[in-house]
N, C-alpha and C positions, 0 to 999 in steps of 0.2 A: 672736741675742737670745732669751732664754727666754720661755716663755708659761706662764701659770697654768693648772693642770689644772682644767677645768670639767666640769659634768655630762655634756656631750656629747663630751668628749675621748676619742679612741680611740688608744691607744699601740700601737706595732708589736708584733705577735705572729704566730704561725703558726696559722691557723684551719682547722678541718676539720669540715665537716658530715657527719653520720653517721646511720644508721638502726639501731635496735636491734630484734631479734626476741625477744619474750618467750617463756617456756616455754609459755604458753597461746595462742601464735600471733598476737600483735599486733605491729604495726610502730610504733615510737615514733621521733620525730625529735629530733635533738640536735646540739650543736656543742661542740667542744673548742677552747680557746685556749691555746697552748703558748708558752713563752718561746723566743726566737730563740737564746738562749745556754744557759747551764747551768740545768737544772731543779732547784729545791730541794725541791719537794713537789708533789703532785697533790691537788686537792680536787674531790670529787664533790658537786655542789650540788643539793639537793632543794628544790623551790620551794614557795611558799605555796599555799593551797587554791584550786584553779581555780574553785570556786563563788563565790569572792570576787574573781576576776580574777587569781589567781596563775598564774604560768607561768615558763618558763625565762628570759624577758626581764624579769622583775620587777626593779625598778631596782637594788637592791643587787647582784644577781647579774650583771646586764649590766655594771655599773660594775666589779665584780670582774674579769670577763672582759676588759674593756677596759683595765684598769690593772695588775693584779697580775702577769701574765706578764712584763711589762716592768719594773715597779718592784721586784718581789721574786722573780722566777724561779718563780712559782707557776703551775702549770697548772690551768686551771679547766674542768671538764666539766659541761655543763648539758644537760638534756633535758626534754621535756614528758611528764609521766606520761599514762596512758591517758585519752583524751577531752579532753586539754588542747590549746589552740591559742595560737600566738604568731605573730609576723611570719614566722618561719621555716616555719610550717606547722602542721598539726594531727596529733597522734598518734591512732592508731586506738583503738577501744574506748570504754568508758563509765566515768566516775568511780565509784569503789566505796568511798568513805569510808575509804580507807587499807587496805582488806583485800586485794583482788586486786592492789593496787599493789605488793605484795611481789614479784611477778614483774617489775615494772618496775625496782625497785631491784636485784634480782638480775642482770637483764640489763645494767644500767648498770655494776655492779661488774665483771662479766666483761669488758665492753668496756674498762674502765679498766686491768684487769690484763693482759688478753690483747693488745689492740690498742695501748694507750698504754704498755704495759710499766711501769706505775706501781710504784715500789718504796718509796714513802713516801706512801701514800694515806690521806687523811682524808675523812670524810663530814661535810658541813655541811648542816643543815636550817634552814629559816626558817619559823616558824609551823607550818602543816600538815606541812611538810617535816621539822620536828623530830620529830613523831610517827612519820613514816616511818623516820627514822633510828633512833629508840629501838626501834621494833618490828621493823625488817627489816634493819638494817645490822649484822649480827652476824658477818660473815665474819671469821675469825681473822687474815686478812692486813691488815685495816684497823688503822691506828695509833691512831685515837681519833675522837671526835665533837666537832663545834662546833655549838652550838644557838643560834639567834637568835630571840628572842621566843617561847619555847616556851609553848604554851597548855595542853599536856597534856590535850587534848580526846579523843584517840583511843587514847592509851597506857593500858594496863591495869596493875594492881599487879604482875602477874607480869613485865611488861616491865621495870619499874623494878627488880624483884628480880634479873633477869638481870644488869643493869649493877652492881647492888650487890655482886655476887660476882665481877665482872670487873674486872681491875686497870687496864684501859686508860683513859687520861685523857679527861675530858669537860669542856669549857668551855662555859658558858651565859651569854649576854648577856641580862640582864633589864632592860627599860626601866622607868624610874621610873613612867611614866604609861601603862603597857600596860593596855589594857582587858580583857585575858584573865588575865594572871598577873603580879602586881607583886612586888617584891623580898621583902616579908614572907611572902607566900603561897608564893613559890618556895623560900624557905628551909625551909619546912615540907614542901612537896611532894617536894623532893629530899633530904631529911634522911637517907634510908636509903642514899644512895650516897656512900660516904666519900671517893672520889677526885674528886668533881665540884668544879669551881671556878666559883662563881657571881660574875659581875661585874655589879654594879648600876650602871646608867648613868643619871646624873642628867639630867633633862630629856628622857630618851629616850621614844619612843613606838613602838608596835608596828610601824609601817611605816618607821621610820628616815628620815624625810623631811628634806631639807636637807643641804647639803654638809658642815657640821661633823659631823653624825651619820654620814654616809657615811664620812668620813675616820676617825672613831672605830672604826666597825665593821671597816673594812679593816685598820686598825692592829692591832686585837685579833686578827683572823684571822692576820695575819702574825706576831704575837707568839707564837702557838701553833705554827705550822708552819715558820716561817723567821725566827726572832728576829734573826738576824745581819744581816738586810736592813733593819732599822729604823734611823732613822725613814724612813717613806715620803716620797718627794719630793712637793712641792706644785707644782713647776714642771717643765717639760721643755724 
C-alpha cells in the first residue's frame, strides 16, 4: 500500500558524509545523497545566510536530498560554508559576507567533479546562496545555475555582467511575496542577462514554507536538470 510523501519522508539513496579542505586551510562538513540507480544530474546546493539560520539542512535542501535522488535520479551535494553549523556539525572558520566563501564554493566544486565524478553538474543557490553562485560558481564545467529567492544583496554589477556575456542557462524562482526581491524588481535587476529564465511563483515567499511550495520548487528544479523524470511522484 502506497504512502503520501510528507515533510519528514526520507526516500532511499546512497549517503556519504564528507569533509572539504579549502584553499585557505579550513575544514567544511557536508553530505552527498546519490541515486541508487542511474544518475541524471548532480546539483551542488549553496545554502541561505547562516546569520539568519541558513545551513545545509535548510528545509528545501534537506527535502531535495531526501527525495530527488530517488524520484528523479538527481544527486544532491550539500555542505556548510565557513562558520556554519547544522545537525551534521560545524564547519571551521568565520562567516565573511560571501567574500572568503569563494574558497568554500571552489572546494565543493572540486569535490563534485573529482570525488563524485559529476558530468552534468548544476549549481543551485537559495537566498545568500544565490549570491555565492552568481559571484563564485564560474567554473566552465558547470552546466548552469538555479536561483531560489535571489536577494542580490552581495552580487555586484560586474558579477551580473559576467553572466550577461555567458551563454549558460540560469533559472530563477522569484516568490510573489518575497521580502527582498519581488517579480517586478527581479525583471529589472536581471534585465541585462538575456538567457535568464525568471519564474514568478504566485503566493510564494522567501522561505518556501508549506508542502505545496516545496513540491513546486522541487518540480522546477527537476524541470531544469532532468525534465524526463516529471511529474514527481507524491506517493511511494
